[in-house]
C-alpha positions in Angstrom: 104.9 79.8 133.9 102.3 82.2 132.5 100.8 83.4 135.8 97.4 83.3 137.6 95.7 86.1 135.7 96.7 84.7 132.3 95.0 82.1 130.1 96.6 80.1 127.3 94.5 80.4 124.1 96.7 78.5 121.7 100.2 76.9 121.6 102.7 75.3 119.4 106.5 75.2 118.7 108.2 78.1 116.9 111.5 79.5 115.8 111.7 83.4 115.6 113.2 85.1 112.6 113.1 88.9 112.2 113.6 91.3 109.3 113.8 95.0 108.6 114.6 96.4 112.0 114.2 100.1 112.7 117.5 102.0 112.6 116.9 103.8 115.9 116.6 102.3 119.3 113.5 103.2 121.4 112.2 102.4 124.8 108.5 101.6 125.1 106.6 101.6 128.3 105.1 98.1 129.0 101.4 98.1 129.8 101.5 95.3 132.4 104.1 96.6 134.8 104.8 100.2 133.6 108.6 99.5 133.5 110.4 100.4 130.2 111.1 97.4 128.1 114.0 97.0 125.7 113.4 97.6 122.0 113.7 94.8 119.5 117.0 96.3 118.3 118.4 96.3 121.8 117.3 92.6 122.4 118.7 91.4 119.1 121.7 93.6 118.2 122.9 91.4 115.4 120.0 92.3 113.2 120.7 94.1 110.0 118.4 95.7 107.4 117.3 93.5 104.4 116.5 89.9 104.9 115.5 87.4 107.5 117.8 86.9 110.5 117.6 83.9 112.8 117.3 85.3 116.4 118.2 81.9 117.9 114.9 82.1 119.9 112.9 78.9 119.7 110.5 77.1 121.9 106.9 77.0 123.0 104.9 79.7 121.2 101.8 80.5 123.3 99.0 82.9 122.6 98.1 84.3 126.0 95.1 86.3 127.2 96.2 88.6 130.2 92.9 89.3 132.1 94.6 91.8 134.4 95.3 94.2 131.5 92.7 92.9 129.0 95.3 92.2 126.3 96.6 89.3 124.2 100.2 88.4 123.8 102.2 86.1 121.6 105.1 84.7 123.6 107.9 82.2 123.1 109.2 80.3 126.1 112.5 78.4 126.1 111.7 74.6 126.3 115.0 73.9 128.2 114.8 76.5 131.0 111.2 77.7 130.9 112.2 81.4 130.5 110.3 83.9 128.5 112.4 84.7 125.4 110.1 86.8 123.3 106.7 88.6 123.8 104.7 91.1 121.9 101.1 92.5 122.3 98.7 91.3 119.7 96.6 94.2 118.4 93.3 94.3 116.6 93.4 93.5 112.9 96.9 91.9 113.1 97.6 90.8 109.5 99.3 87.4 109.3 100.9 86.6 105.9 101.6 82.9 105.0 105.1 82.8 103.5 105.2 79.1 103.0 103.8 75.9 104.6 105.8 76.4 107.8 106.5 80.1 107.7 104.3 83.1 108.4 105.1 86.8 109.0 103.5 89.7 110.7 104.5 93.2 111.7 105.5 94.1 115.2 106.8 97.4 116.7 110.1 97.6 114.8 110.3 94.5 112.6 108.5 92.0 110.5 
């Protein structure tokens, strides 16, 4: 699933919630294949400002090292069909906040 140039660093099961999306839609160039990727707002159009929203994305959460581009990614793969449902590049000094015993938060491009 993750490809030959990628290495799994850690894994678990997760459910994705998002909060505080940006009000504008942007297209960001992906580092790995140089094709534009959809913004968070485009991927989850039902998000609204103020409060946590269940994205209905759940599955295997995997921290992956991509040796081809020398970057780390947090991904969520669907356990039923094996498809990639969510991915973001982990940057240096990523601050993870423990919100409760089973809930943590961190900032990504357009959301928390």
